[in-house]
C-alpha positions in Angstrom: 111.5 61.3 69.6 111.1 59.0 72.6 112.8 56.1 70.7 115.8 58.4 69.9 116.1 59.5 73.5 115.8 55.9 74.7 118.5 54.7 72.2 120.8 57.5 73.4 120.3 56.6 77.0 121.0 52.9 76.4 124.2 53.8 74.4 125.4 56.1 77.2 124.6 53.4 79.8 126.6 50.7 77.9 129.5 53.1 77.4 129.5 54.0 81.1 129.4 50.4 82.0 132.5 49.5 80.0 134.3 52.7 81.2 133.7 51.8 84.9 134.6 48.1 84.2 137.9 49.2 82.7 138.7 51.6 85.6 138.0 49.0 88.2 140.1 46.4 86.5 143.1 48.7 86.1 144.8 48.2 89.6 145.0 44.4 89.2 147.0 44.8 86.0 149.7 46.7 87.9 150.0 44.4 90.9 153.6 44.3 92.0 153.8 40.7 93.3 156.3 38.6 91.4 155.0 35.3 90.0 158.4 33.6 90.4 160.9 34.0 93.2 164.1 35.3 91.9 167.4 35.2 93.8 167.1 39.0 94.5 163.6 38.8 95.8 164.5 35.7 97.9 167.2 37.7 99.6 164.7 40.5 100.2 162.5 38.0 102.1 165.4 36.5 104.0 165.6 33.3 102.1 168.9 31.8 101.1 168.8 31.8 97.2 171.1 28.8 97.0 168.3 26.6 98.5 165.6 27.7 96.0 165.8 25.0 93.3 167.4 22.1 95.3 164.2 20.5 96.4 162.6 20.5 93.0 
C-alpha cells in the first residue's frame, strides 16, 4: 500500500517535472530574432543592404 502510493507520487513528480520543463523552454523556441541579416531586415534597421557582404 505505502509502496504503491510512493511509486505513484514519484511518477507524478517526474511527469510534472518534464511538463514544467517543456513549458518553460517553449518561449525560446519562438524567439523572433533572425540569425542572419537579410536585405529587408537591414533596411528595417537603417543599414544600407549593398554594404552587407562587401567587407567579408
